Residue frames relative to the residue before (quaternion, step in Angstrom):
aa qw qx qy qz dx dy dz
M 1.0000 0.0000 0.0000 0.0000 0.00 0.00 0.00
H 0.3794 -0.6955 0.5592 0.2441 3.58 -0.99 0.83
K 0.0442 0.8276 -0.5515 0.0950 3.57 -0.72 1.06
V 0.1321 -0.7333 0.6601 0.0953 3.52 -1.25 0.68
Y 0.3151 -0.7408 0.5622 0.1894 3.56 -1.13 0.63
I 0.1609 -0.7555 0.6305 0.0763 3.57 -0.81 1.08
V 0.0566 -0.8464 0.5267 -0.0547 3.54 -0.36 1.31
G 0.3524 -0.7036 0.5770 0.2187 3.55 -1.02 0.85
A 0.3552 -0.7761 0.4887 0.1808 3.56 -0.67 1.12
G 0.5075 -0.6084 0.4489 0.4132 3.56 1.22 -0.42
P 0.7130 -0.5204 0.2887 0.3707 3.57 -1.28 0.20
G 0.7826 -0.2646 0.1849 0.5323 3.59 1.15 -0.33
A 0.6797 0.4492 -0.2902 0.5019 3.57 0.74 -1.01
P 0.4709 -0.7293 0.4077 0.2832 3.61 -0.60 1.06
D 0.6816 0.4745 -0.3039 0.4669 3.61 1.12 -0.47
L 0.5864 0.5545 -0.3871 0.4458 3.59 1.24 0.28
I 0.4248 0.6224 -0.5099 0.4150 3.57 1.21 0.43
T 0.5446 -0.6153 0.4401 0.3621 3.62 -1.10 0.52
V 0.6461 -0.5073 0.3956 0.4107 3.56 -1.27 0.35
R 0.6521 0.5065 -0.3123 0.4698 3.59 0.97 -0.85
G 0.6514 0.5244 -0.3145 0.4492 3.55 0.96 -0.86
M 0.6671 0.4961 -0.3027 0.4661 3.58 0.95 -0.87
D 0.6165 0.5434 -0.3465 0.4522 3.59 1.03 -0.75
L 0.6759 0.4812 -0.2930 0.4752 3.58 0.89 -0.90
L 0.6222 0.5555 -0.3326 0.4401 3.55 1.02 -0.85
R 0.7013 0.4696 -0.2689 0.4640 3.55 0.91 -0.92
R 0.7212 0.4413 -0.2511 0.4713 3.60 1.08 -0.67
A 0.4721 0.7206 -0.4205 0.2848 3.57 1.27 -0.31
D 0.3402 -0.6938 0.5947 0.2220 3.52 -1.21 0.66
V 0.7784 0.1237 -0.0386 0.6142 3.55 1.13 -0.79
L 0.0838 -0.7860 0.6122 0.0184 3.56 -0.91 1.00
I 0.0452 -0.7594 0.6490 0.0078 3.55 -0.87 1.04
Y 0.0155 -0.8558 0.5138 -0.0587 3.56 -0.26 1.27
A 0.5434 -0.6782 0.4186 0.2637 3.52 -1.20 0.72
G 0.7363 -0.5031 0.2516 0.3761 3.53 0.46 1.28
S 0.8345 -0.2220 0.1694 0.4750 3.54 -1.15 -0.71
L 0.5280 0.6279 -0.4170 0.3913 3.59 1.25 -0.14
V 0.6758 0.4265 -0.2713 0.5365 3.57 1.28 -0.35
N 0.5076 -0.6582 0.4624 0.3088 3.57 -0.87 0.95
P 0.4985 -0.6743 0.4520 0.3041 3.63 -0.78 0.96
A 0.5728 0.5976 -0.3820 0.4109 3.59 1.14 -0.54
L 0.6405 0.5080 -0.3262 0.4747 3.58 1.09 -0.64
V 0.6192 0.5261 -0.3419 0.4722 3.57 1.03 -0.74
E 0.6517 0.5089 -0.3061 0.4718 3.58 1.00 -0.82
E 0.6367 0.5545 -0.3192 0.4304 3.58 1.07 -0.79
S 0.6022 0.5912 -0.3552 0.4021 3.56 1.13 -0.62
G 0.3670 -0.7358 0.5304 0.2062 3.52 -1.07 0.81
A 0.3623 0.7727 -0.4649 0.2356 3.57 1.27 0.09
G 0.4251 -0.6947 0.5230 0.2513 3.52 -1.04 0.82
L 0.7559 0.2283 -0.1398 0.5975 3.56 1.24 -0.52
K 0.0058 -0.7934 0.6073 -0.0416 3.57 -0.70 1.12
L 0.0523 -0.8238 0.5635 -0.0320 3.55 -0.65 1.17
D 0.3127 -0.7130 0.5991 0.1870 3.56 -0.92 0.97
S 0.2979 -0.8002 0.4960 0.1579 3.60 -0.58 1.13
W 0.4128 0.6943 -0.4958 0.3191 3.61 1.22 0.03
G 0.8127 0.2183 -0.1883 0.5063 3.56 -0.77 1.05
M 0.5744 0.5677 -0.3948 0.4380 3.59 1.25 -0.09
A 0.3886 -0.7034 0.5437 0.2420 3.59 -0.93 0.87
L 0.6907 -0.5007 0.3307 0.4036 3.55 -1.24 0.52
P 0.6670 0.4938 -0.3392 0.4429 3.67 0.77 -0.83
E 0.6396 0.5239 -0.3282 0.4569 3.58 1.06 -0.71
I 0.6485 0.5082 -0.3184 0.4688 3.58 0.96 -0.85
V 0.6844 0.4834 -0.2829 0.4667 3.55 0.84 -1.03
G 0.6511 0.5234 -0.3147 0.4507 3.57 0.95 -0.82
T 0.6456 0.5128 -0.3121 0.4720 3.56 1.02 -0.80
I 0.6351 0.5193 -0.3233 0.4717 3.57 0.97 -0.87
E 0.6685 0.5125 -0.3051 0.4442 3.58 0.84 -0.98
E 0.6406 0.5507 -0.3281 0.4228 3.57 0.87 -0.96
H 0.7625 0.3991 -0.2161 0.4612 3.56 0.76 -1.03
V 0.5977 0.5420 -0.3648 0.4647 3.59 1.09 -0.59
R 0.6797 0.4837 -0.2902 0.4688 3.58 0.91 -0.88
A 0.6480 0.4917 -0.3186 0.4867 3.58 1.22 -0.39
G 0.5844 -0.6254 0.3490 0.3815 3.56 1.30 0.18
K 0.4699 0.6846 -0.4353 0.3479 3.56 1.23 0.31
L 0.4190 -0.6465 0.5674 0.2908 3.55 -1.24 0.53
V 0.0782 -0.8253 0.5590 -0.0183 3.57 -0.40 1.29
V 0.0955 -0.7797 0.6183 0.0256 3.55 -0.91 1.01
R 0.1621 -0.7413 0.6464 0.0797 3.53 -0.92 1.03
L 0.1358 -0.8399 0.5252 0.0174 3.55 -0.29 1.31
H 0.1022 -0.7917 0.6022 0.0104 3.55 -0.62 1.24
S 0.5228 -0.6128 0.4780 0.3503 3.57 -1.19 0.43
G 0.8241 0.2232 -0.1617 0.4949 3.57 -1.23 0.49
D 0.6494 -0.3940 0.3712 0.5340 3.53 -0.79 -1.12
P 0.4764 -0.7193 0.4196 0.2823 3.61 -0.70 1.00
A 0.5789 0.6033 -0.3811 0.3946 3.61 1.21 -0.27
L 0.7106 0.3964 -0.2519 0.5238 3.60 1.21 -0.34
Y 0.8357 -0.1691 0.0596 0.5191 3.56 -0.44 1.28
G 0.3940 0.7502 -0.4462 0.2879 3.55 1.11 0.72
A 0.2858 -0.7923 0.4949 0.2137 3.62 1.25 -0.24
I 0.3291 0.7738 -0.4864 0.2374 3.57 0.95 0.85
V 0.5886 0.6080 -0.3864 0.3668 3.60 1.03 -0.67
E 0.6587 0.5008 -0.3194 0.4618 3.59 0.97 -0.79
Q 0.6148 0.5228 -0.3483 0.4769 3.59 1.08 -0.63
M 0.6747 0.5081 -0.2904 0.4497 3.56 0.91 -0.97
A 0.6266 0.5398 -0.3369 0.4500 3.58 1.03 -0.76
E 0.6649 0.4925 -0.2974 0.4764 3.57 0.96 -0.88
L 0.6641 0.5094 -0.3037 0.4552 3.56 0.95 -0.89
R 0.6380 0.5409 -0.3303 0.4374 3.57 0.99 -0.85
Q 0.6260 0.5380 -0.3327 0.4561 3.57 1.08 -0.72
R 0.7053 0.4244 -0.2479 0.5109 3.56 1.22 -0.49
G 0.5756 -0.6296 0.3579 0.3798 3.57 1.29 0.23
I 0.5676 0.5754 -0.3853 0.4452 3.57 1.20 0.50
E 0.2464 -0.7686 0.5766 0.1268 3.56 -0.80 1.05
A 0.2573 -0.7534 0.5851 0.1543 3.54 -1.24 0.50
E 0.1702 -0.7439 0.6366 0.1113 3.54 -1.03 0.84
I 0.2410 -0.7957 0.5452 0.1077 3.55 -0.70 1.12
V 0.1347 -0.7591 0.6336 0.0647 3.54 -0.95 0.97
P 0.3772 -0.7597 0.4750 0.2345 3.61 -0.38 1.18
G 0.1911 -0.7672 0.5995 0.1246 3.53 -1.28 0.43
V 0.5659 -0.5517 0.4714 0.3912 3.55 -1.32 0.10
S 0.3409 -0.7638 0.5127 0.1938 3.57 -0.58 1.14
S 0.5799 -0.5586 0.4624 0.3713 3.57 -1.22 0.49
L 0.4895 0.6552 -0.4058 0.4080 3.54 1.30 -0.39
F 0.7422 0.4004 -0.2154 0.4924 3.57 0.86 -0.98
A 0.5915 0.5387 -0.3660 0.4754 3.57 1.15 -0.51
A 0.6220 0.5351 -0.3361 0.4625 3.58 1.12 -0.66
A 0.6314 0.5192 -0.3297 0.4723 3.59 1.01 -0.79
A 0.6405 0.5183 -0.3198 0.4677 3.56 1.01 -0.80
A 0.6534 0.5160 -0.3089 0.4597 3.58 0.97 -0.86
L 0.6943 0.4524 -0.2572 0.4972 3.57 1.10 -0.75
E 0.3119 -0.7705 0.4882 0.2660 3.58 1.33 -0.21
T 0.5561 0.5754 -0.3944 0.4517 3.52 0.87 1.03
Q 0.3045 -0.6867 0.5988 0.2778 3.53 -1.34 -0.26
F 0.5059 -0.6954 0.4266 0.2802 3.55 -0.95 0.86
T 0.7187 0.2676 -0.2094 0.6067 3.58 1.18 -0.46
L 0.0544 0.8155 -0.5604 0.1337 3.56 -0.52 1.23
R 0.5341 -0.6774 0.4093 0.2971 3.54 -0.69 1.14
D 0.8432 0.1089 -0.1531 0.5036 3.55 -0.94 1.05
V 0.6743 0.4458 -0.3004 0.5063 3.61 1.25 0.14
S 0.7705 -0.1895 0.1649 0.5859 3.57 0.73 -1.09
E 0.1764 -0.7996 0.5689 0.0763 3.54 -0.71 1.09
S 0.7496 0.3332 -0.1797 0.5429 3.57 1.30 -0.12
L 0.2072 -0.7432 0.6243 0.1223 3.51 -1.25 0.60
I 0.1257 -0.7868 0.6029 0.0397 3.56 -0.79 1.07
V 0.0943 -0.7855 0.6113 0.0194 3.56 -0.78 1.07
T 0.1508 0.7995 -0.5631 0.1449 3.57 -0.71 1.04
R 0.2311 -0.7393 0.6048 0.1849 3.53 -1.36 -0.15
P 0.5335 -0.6524 0.4289 0.3252 3.59 -1.13 0.49
A 0.6150 -0.5194 0.4389 0.3992 3.53 -1.29 0.36
G 0.1430 0.7820 -0.5947 0.1198 3.52 -1.17 0.63
A 0.8353 -0.1971 0.1413 0.4935 3.53 -1.16 -0.62
T 0.7935 0.2850 -0.1454 0.5177 3.59 1.02 -0.75
L 0.7276 0.3187 -0.2278 0.5632 3.61 1.25 0.18
A 0.3655 -0.7832 0.4645 0.1932 3.55 -0.45 1.24
E 0.8175 0.0073 0.0606 0.5727 3.58 0.92 -0.88
D 0.1440 -0.7879 0.5916 0.0916 3.58 -0.98 0.78
R 0.4114 -0.7116 0.5211 0.2299 3.56 -1.32 0.09
I 0.1932 0.8240 -0.5115 0.1485 3.56 1.15 0.63
A 0.6508 0.5153 -0.3308 0.4489 3.61 0.86 -0.87
E 0.6736 0.4977 -0.2880 0.4643 3.57 0.90 -0.95
F 0.6745 0.4990 -0.2990 0.4546 3.58 0.86 -0.96
S 0.6677 0.5334 -0.3123 0.4149 3.59 0.94 -0.86
R 0.6174 0.5579 -0.3425 0.4363 3.58 1.22 -0.39
L 0.5948 0.6340 -0.3465 0.3524 3.59 1.19 -0.38
G 0.4147 -0.7468 0.4448 0.2692 3.59 1.21 -0.25
Q 0.5556 0.5805 -0.3958 0.4446 3.57 1.23 0.42
T 0.6615 -0.4865 0.3693 0.4351 3.57 -1.28 0.10
L 0.0794 -0.7968 0.5990 -0.0031 3.55 -0.80 1.07
V 0.0496 -0.7863 0.6159 0.0023 3.57 -0.80 1.06
V 0.1586 -0.8046 0.5705 0.0444 3.54 -0.75 1.11
F 0.2134 -0.7527 0.6154 0.0964 3.54 -0.77 1.14
L 0.8595 0.2199 -0.1090 0.4484 3.54 -1.36 0.26
G 0.5670 0.6295 -0.3667 0.3845 3.57 1.12 0.59
T 0.4045 0.7604 -0.4526 0.2309 3.60 1.24 -0.03
E 0.6696 0.5094 -0.3163 0.4383 3.58 0.92 -0.84
R 0.7581 0.2868 -0.1740 0.5593 3.60 1.20 -0.54
M 0.1288 0.8606 -0.4836 0.0943 3.52 1.18 0.68
E 0.6581 0.5171 -0.3185 0.4451 3.58 0.88 -0.90
E 0.6568 0.5110 -0.2977 0.4679 3.55 0.99 -0.87
V 0.6464 0.5263 -0.3159 0.4532 3.58 0.95 -0.91
L 0.7066 0.4588 -0.2702 0.4661 3.59 0.81 -0.97
A 0.6289 0.5419 -0.3386 0.4430 3.59 1.05 -0.69
R 0.7075 0.4591 -0.2611 0.4697 3.57 1.10 -0.63
A 0.4850 0.6492 -0.4475 0.3782 3.58 1.25 -0.11
E 0.2179 -0.8116 0.5359 0.0811 3.58 -0.80 1.04
C 0.4331 0.6313 -0.5068 0.3963 3.56 1.08 0.74
P 0.6938 -0.4458 0.3190 0.4671 3.66 -1.16 0.21
S 0.5535 -0.6599 0.4015 0.3114 3.58 -0.93 0.88
D 0.6788 0.4655 -0.3029 0.4805 3.59 1.20 -0.37
T 0.3441 0.7289 -0.5100 0.3003 3.60 1.24 0.32
P 0.4922 -0.6670 0.4606 0.3173 3.62 -0.80 0.92
A 0.0144 0.7813 -0.6228 0.0392 3.54 -1.12 0.76
A 0.0811 -0.7870 0.6099 0.0449 3.54 -1.22 0.46
V 0.1766 -0.7198 0.6539 0.1521 3.52 -1.35 0.38
V 0.0946 -0.7914 0.6036 0.0176 3.54 -0.79 1.09
Y 0.1663 -0.8001 0.5745 0.0458 3.54 -0.58 1.23
H 0.8651 -0.0043 -0.0037 0.5015 3.58 -1.02 0.89
A 0.0048 -0.8403 0.5417 -0.0209 3.59 0.82 0.97
S 0.8399 0.1461 -0.1961 0.4846 3.54 -0.90 1.16
W 0.5457 0.5801 -0.4186 0.4364 3.63 1.24 -0.07
P 0.6523 -0.5221 0.3587 0.4162 3.64 -1.15 0.35
D 0.7364 0.3886 -0.2278 0.5048 3.61 1.10 -0.63
Q 0.1875 0.8149 -0.5216 0.1695 3.58 1.17 0.57
K 0.0470 -0.7705 0.6353 0.0236 3.55 -1.11 0.80
V 0.0983 -0.7709 0.6278 0.0443 3.55 -1.05 0.85
V 0.0223 -0.7909 0.6110 -0.0273 3.55 -0.73 1.11
R 0.1238 -0.7972 0.5892 0.0444 3.57 -0.83 1.01
G 0.1856 0.7612 -0.6095 0.1207 3.52 -1.20 0.60
T 0.5547 -0.5451 0.4649 0.4231 3.52 -1.02 -0.89
V 0.7019 -0.4232 0.3404 0.4608 3.54 -1.29 0.11
A 0.6614 0.5388 -0.3035 0.4245 3.58 1.05 -0.76
D 0.8445 0.2255 -0.0816 0.4789 3.59 0.90 -0.82
I 0.4717 0.7197 -0.4362 0.2631 3.61 1.19 -0.21
A 0.6155 0.5515 -0.3636 0.4299 3.62 1.00 -0.68
A 0.6737 0.4846 -0.2958 0.4730 3.58 0.89 -0.91
K 0.6489 0.5159 -0.3210 0.4579 3.59 0.99 -0.79
A 0.6605 0.5063 -0.3066 0.4619 3.57 0.97 -0.85
R 0.6444 0.5018 -0.3257 0.4763 3.60 0.99 -0.79
A 0.6429 0.5245 -0.3249 0.4538 3.58 0.99 -0.79
A 0.6682 0.4745 -0.2853 0.4969 3.57 1.20 -0.55
G 0.5613 -0.6489 0.3600 0.3663 3.58 1.29 0.09
I 0.4575 0.6852 -0.4513 0.3428 3.59 1.22 0.34
E 0.0033 0.8226 -0.5656 0.0592 3.55 -0.62 1.18
R 0.8057 0.0541 0.0083 0.5898 3.62 1.17 -0.44
T 0.8217 0.3101 -0.1920 0.4380 3.54 -1.41 -0.02
A 0.5500 0.5793 -0.4182 0.4324 3.55 0.84 0.99
L 0.3455 -0.6960 0.5859 0.2299 3.53 -1.33 0.34
I 0.2680 -0.7236 0.6135 0.1675 3.54 -1.16 0.74
V 0.0792 -0.7931 0.6039 0.0074 3.56 -0.79 1.05
I 0.0531 -0.7969 0.6016 -0.0143 3.56 -0.80 1.06
G 0.5820 0.5781 -0.4328 0.3739 3.56 -0.85 0.96
K 0.6619 -0.5426 0.3576 0.3735 3.54 -1.25 0.49
V 0.5610 0.6150 -0.3989 0.3848 3.61 1.16 -0.41
V 0.4835 0.6643 -0.4347 0.3688 3.60 1.23 -0.29
N 0.7735 0.1729 -0.0897 0.6032 3.58 1.09 -0.75
P 0.1425 -0.8570 0.4844 0.1035 3.61 0.43 1.14
A 0.6168 0.5807 -0.3607 0.3902 3.61 1.00 -0.71
T 0.7708 0.3138 -0.1715 0.5273 3.59 1.09 -0.66
S 0.4650 0.7275 -0.4087 0.2956 3.56 1.28 0.17
G 0.4089 -0.7145 0.4713 0.3164 3.58 1.21 -0.41
F 0.2461 0.8038 -0.5121 0.1765 3.58 1.08 0.62
G 0.4013 -0.6988 0.5438 0.2343 3.52 -1.26 0.58
R 0.5681 -0.5937 0.4419 0.3599 3.56 -1.19 0.45
S 0.4838 -0.6601 0.4971 0.2882 3.54 -1.06 0.81
V 0.5122 -0.6315 0.4825 0.3257 3.58 -1.08 0.69
L 0.4730 0.6834 -0.4298 0.3530 3.58 1.27 -0.30
Y 0.7723 0.3453 -0.1694 0.5057 3.57 1.07 -0.78
S 0.4741 0.6822 -0.4430 0.3371 3.59 1.24 0.18
């Protein structure tokens, strides 16, 4: 069977890739990686003789490159940032590959979502505070309409991907109380990680003052400040 491996690189720190992912990375003959979103240290770790940055490559070019090398008997790894299941655009790649008789094996990765929780020293689901986690992104060039206002009214943990450039707009449309805790986590797990805490009312200004313009997650909810959230004890420890 012709096969390509779609691997989650993790959130940034090179040692947060899975053991399976690192094994494939080291054994790869061809590596196609997702540009600057992947830590260069992981690209260096790969033993691939051919390493291609997919930034600027159109889908047919990526799929064609994968097909060429898979059919030549090469071990091909397509390296995505974080976990490929979250905003990874893998299903369309897999559909094209399947039409060409190539199967894809997905190796999960650690999402920046979870690296952000670690940076905040919190948990997104917290007893008596939030039993649900909502992951979304704002409307933009590739999304006509979002549900940020609706989601923000639910009182649960809300994490917004791909919203840093329009941070002010995203926060202005949130319909939860303006004093709801919020945070912006830039480059979670990278050496230049930044964590900024505030409220829905002031977090955008604080994040801009810290120099955050891109590649960050917006977190809204009381779990941002667990010590003052009024959380209940888990029955696990009762």
